[in-house]
N, C-alpha and C positions, 0 to 999 in steps of 0.2 A: 635661569631657574624656572621662569614662567613657561617657556616652551617645553621644558621637560615635564611639567605638570600636565600641559595640554596633551602631549604625546601619551602619557600614562593613562589619562582619562579616556582618550580616543581608543587606546588599546583595550582597556577594560570594556568599553561599550562594544567594540567589535568582537570581543571574545563572547560576550553574552549573546549578541545577535547571531554569531556563527553557531552557537549551541542550539539556539531556538530554531534556526533555519535547518540545521542538521536533523533535528528531531522531526520537523515537518516533512523533510525529504524522505526520511526512513518510513514514515507513516504512508506517504503518498506512494512510495515504491512498493510497500506491502500490498496496498490496495490495487495497484496496477498489476501485480502478479496474480492476485485473486481474480481480477477481471479477465486477464489472459487465460487463466484456468477455466473460468466460466465459458468464455468463447470457445475454447478447445472442446469442452464437454458438449456444448450445443452443436458444434460442427460434427463431432464424432457421432452424436445421436442422430443427426440429420442425414448422414451419409447413406444409411440403408433405408431411409424413408419410414422407419418405424422407431418409436421411442419406447424402450422397455421400462419397466417399473424401476429397475436399478438406475438406469440412465436419468430418468426423471427425478428420482430422489437425490442423485448426485448434483444435478443442475439446481434443484431447489436449495440444497444445503449450501452450495457455493454462492448462489445468489444472496442468501441470507448473510453469509460471511461478508460479501461485498458491501451490502447495505449497512451492516453493523460495524464494518471496518476491523473485524477481528480476524486473525489468521490462525486457524487451527490446522494441525497437520493431519489431514484426512487422506493423505496419499499413501 
């Protein structure tokens, strides 16, 4: 009976840890996607050696999202 209790407690702990780590992973993944979008915007703006006002505003908005960690659908 004691080994059953140990297994139940270990399972409960692992369930809580997996939920916590899953949440952290999803936040990290969203931030990585924003960072990739930021790099794409910078590369696209630099290709013609001129940065338009629209490109600059897009880069600044995406950079703010990366810093704040929020993902807004601006696409």
